[in-house]
C-alpha positions in Angstrom: 29.0 -112.3 192.2 29.2 -109.1 190.2 31.1 -109.6 186.9 32.2 -106.6 184.9 32.7 -107.1 181.2 34.6 -105.0 178.7 35.5 -105.7 175.1 36.4 -104.1 171.7 34.8 -105.1 168.4 36.8 -108.3 168.2 35.4 -109.5 171.5 31.9 -108.2 171.1 30.2 -111.5 170.2 32.0 -113.4 172.9 31.2 -110.7 175.5 27.5 -110.8 174.6 27.5 -114.6 174.8 29.3 -114.6 178.2 26.8 -111.9 179.5 24.0 -114.3 178.8 25.7 -117.3 180.3 26.8 -115.5 183.4 23.4 -114.0 184.0 21.8 -117.4 183.6 24.3 -118.8 186.2 23.2 -116.2 188.7 25.9 -113.6 188.4 25.2 -109.9 188.3 26.6 -108.8 184.9 27.7 -105.3 184.3 28.5 -104.6 180.6 30.9 -101.7 180.0 30.8 -102.1 176.2 31.4 -102.1 173.4 27.6 -101.8 172.9 27.8 -102.3 169.1 30.2 -103.4 166.5 32.6 -100.6 165.3 35.5 -102.0 163.4 38.0 -99.4 164.6 37.0 -98.9 168.2 39.6 -98.8 170.9 39.8 -101.5 173.6 41.1 -99.2 176.4 37.8 -97.3 176.4 35.9 -100.4 177.5 38.5 -102.4 179.4 39.7 -99.6 181.6 36.0 -99.0 182.6 35.5 -102.6 183.5 38.8 -102.8 185.5 38.0 -99.5 187.3 34.6 -100.9 188.3 36.2 -104.1 189.6 38.7 -102.1 191.7 35.9 -99.8 193.0 33.6 -102.7 193.9 36.4 -104.6 195.7 37.5 -101.5 197.6 33.9 -101.2 198.7 33.9 -104.8 200.0 31.8 -106.2 197.1 32.6 -109.6 195.5 33.4 -108.6 192.0 35.7 -109.9 189.2 36.2 -108.8 185.6 36.5 -110.2 182.1 38.1 -108.2 179.3 38.0 -109.5 175.8 39.7 -108.6 172.5 41.2 -110.4 169.5 44.2 -111.6 171.4 43.5 -110.5 174.9 47.0 -109.0 175.2 46.1 -105.3 174.9 43.1 -105.8 177.0 45.2 -107.3 179.8 47.7 -104.5 179.5 44.9 -101.9 179.8 43.3 -103.6 182.8 46.6 -103.8 184.6 47.0 -100.0 184.3 44.3 -99.6 186.9 45.5 -99.4 190.5 44.5 -102.6 192.4 44.0 -104.7 189.3 45.8 -107.9 188.7 44.8 -109.1 185.2 45.9 -112.4 183.7 45.7 -113.6 180.2 44.0 -117.0 180.1 44.6 -119.4 177.2 43.7 -122.6 179.0 41.8 -123.9 181.9 45.1 -124.2 183.8 46.1 -120.6 183.3 42.6 -119.4 184.3 42.8 -121.5 187.5 46.3 -120.5 188.4 45.6 -116.8 187.8 43.2 -117.0 190.7 44.9 -119.6 192.9 48.4 -118.2 192.8 48.0 -114.5 191.7 44.6 -113.6 193.1 43.9 -112.1 189.7 40.7 -110.1 189.7 40.4 -109.6 186.0 40.8 -112.3 183.3 41.7 -111.4 179.7 40.5 -113.6 176.8 41.5 -113.6 173.2 38.2 -114.1 171.3 40.0 -114.9 168.0 42.3 -117.4 169.7 39.7 -119.9 171.1 36.3 -121.4 170.4 33.4 -119.8 172.2 33.0 -122.9 174.3 36.7 -122.9 175.3 36.7 -119.2 176.2 33.5 -119.6 178.2 35.1 -122.5 180.1 38.2 -120.4 180.9 35.9 -117.7 182.3 33.9 -120.3 184.3 37.1 -121.7 185.8 38.4 -118.3 186.6 35.2 -117.2 188.4 34.9 -120.5 190.2 38.4 -120.6 191.6 39.5 -119.1 194.9 42.8 -117.6 195.8 44.9 -120.3 197.7 46.1 -117.8 200.3 49.5 -119.5 200.3 52.2 -117.5 202.1 54.5 -117.3 199.1 51.6 -116.1 196.9 50.6 -113.5 199.5 54.2 -112.3 199.8 54.6 -111.9 196.0 51.3 -110.1 195.7 52.3 -107.8 198.5 55.5 -107.0 196.7 53.5 -106.0 193.6 51.1 -103.9 195.7 53.9 -102.1 197.5 55.6 -101.3 194.1 52.3 -100.1 192.7 51.9 -97.8 195.7 55.4 -96.5 196.0 57.4 -97.3 192.9 60.1 -98.7 195.0 61.6 -102.0 193.8 61.5 -104.9 196.2 64.9 -105.7 197.7 67.1 -108.3 196.1 67.5 -111.5 198.0 70.5 -111.8 200.2 73.5 -113.1 198.2 72.3 -111.8 194.8 
């Protein structure tokens, strides 16, 4: 699988560590930066590129996922979610990494490098990449609502009786 990585300075060491681990596991790793440590760099520069590449690969029929990394993962998740077709989830445990794929068909995971040990963060990414979307009807329906809103800006109808 192709895995796109993007991080700011706070996630640089974890990104580099993950790139090595993922390549050793047989993944095709595409590193969108940051290439070096710059204390005041801006995460959108790198995270938007990683998310754009995931969206482009998936639109072209390629198996691709993304990992965006920063100090908390919050801004990185927000940046990735600005890209049309991206569903980015912040993982802070193995369960949230697994559920992001199983229930939300997330295609980018955000990790807070300052929130976890390297081993734990690597495990979250491993779980995320190794989990498939369940395909459950309710999950497909919800993802469809989000995709329709993303395309049209029209809110989904309220349930009957609300």
